[in-house]
N, C-alpha and C positions, 0 to 999 in steps of 0.2 A: 132657681136661685142663681145659676150661672148667667142667665140672660138678664136678670133684673139688677143684680148688685154690681158694683165696680169690680172689675176682674183684674187680678194680679197674675200675669202670665209668666210661666217659666220660659226662658229664652228659647226661641225656635231654632237657634243654631246648635243646641245640644240635642242628643237623641231623644231623651224623655220629652223635651219641649216639642219636638216634631210629632211624637206619638200623641201628645195632648192636642196639638193642632189638628191632626188627622181625626181624632175622636170627635172634637167639636164640629168639624165639617160633616162627619158621617151622621151625627145625630141632629144636625141642622141648628146648632146653637151658635148665635152670634153675640158673644159677650160684649159688655161695655168695657173695653180695655182701658185701664188706667196706667198700669206700669208693665214693663217687660224686663225681668231680671234673671240673672244666672246665679241663683243662690237659694237652695231649698230652705235653709235656716232663716235667711233674711225674709223670704216670703212668708214663712210661718209666723215670724215676729210681727210683720206688717198686718197679717190677717188678725192676729191676736189684738193688735192696737185698733182694730176697726176700720182699717183703710180699704178693705175689700174682701173678696173671697178668691179662692184659687183652686185649681185642679192640679194635684201633684202626685208623683209616684209615692207609694207607701214605702217609707224607709225606716230602717231599724234605729232605735235609740242609740246614742243619746241625742235627744232634742234639746233645743235651748231651754233652760230652766224657767219654770213659772208660767208657762203658756197655758191658756185656757181655750182649747180648740176642740171642735167636734169633727170627727173623721167619719165620712160616709163612703160606702163602697159604690162603685159605678154599677148601674143595672146591666150594662153590657160588659161581660167579662172577657171579651175577645181581645181587648187591648192589654197586653202584658209586656213586661220587660223581662227578657230571658237573660240568664247569667250562665256563663260556662267556665270551665276549668281546663287550662292547658298546662302541660308539663312535658319535659323531655323524657322519653322512654328510658334513656340510659342515666337519668339523674341519680345522684347519690341519695337524694331525698325521696325517691319513688315510694318507699314504704310509708313515709310521713304523709305524702300526698294522698296515697290510697286510704290511709286512716282518716284523713280530713274528709275525703270524699264519702267514705262510709258514714261518718258522723253527720255530714250535711244531708245525705240521703235519709238517714234515720230521722233527723229533725223535720225534713220535708214530709216524710210519711206520717209522722206524729201530728204535724200541723194539718195535713189533709184529713186525717181520721177525726180530729177535733172539729174541723169545719163540717164534715159530713154529719157528725152528731148534732151540731147546732142546727143545721138545715133540716134535719128530721124533726126537730122540736119547733120548727116554724120560725126560727131566727136566722138572720144572715150575719 
């Protein structure tokens, strides 16, 4: 699909755009580039309007309203975008930061458990 359809690329100047470029090179896909933009929402709308296909990082809602898109996972799961959390040790909000971190870890563990359950049933 990425090699046959018009490709709407995420700007290679942003980190996720470089990851996408690296992925395409690694798997040997040379897309028919039509646009290169720095805007996930704009790209999603353009794909919805039939202007091409795209390879984007999976981002949490809210998405633009009324889009009819199909999201497919990459077969190569080695391309990930990692997120970290930094804070001052002596911060007055250290308890709040730790509570946030615990909730984030809980959500990640819950999501991983659900994914393992789907994979055992033969779905991805």
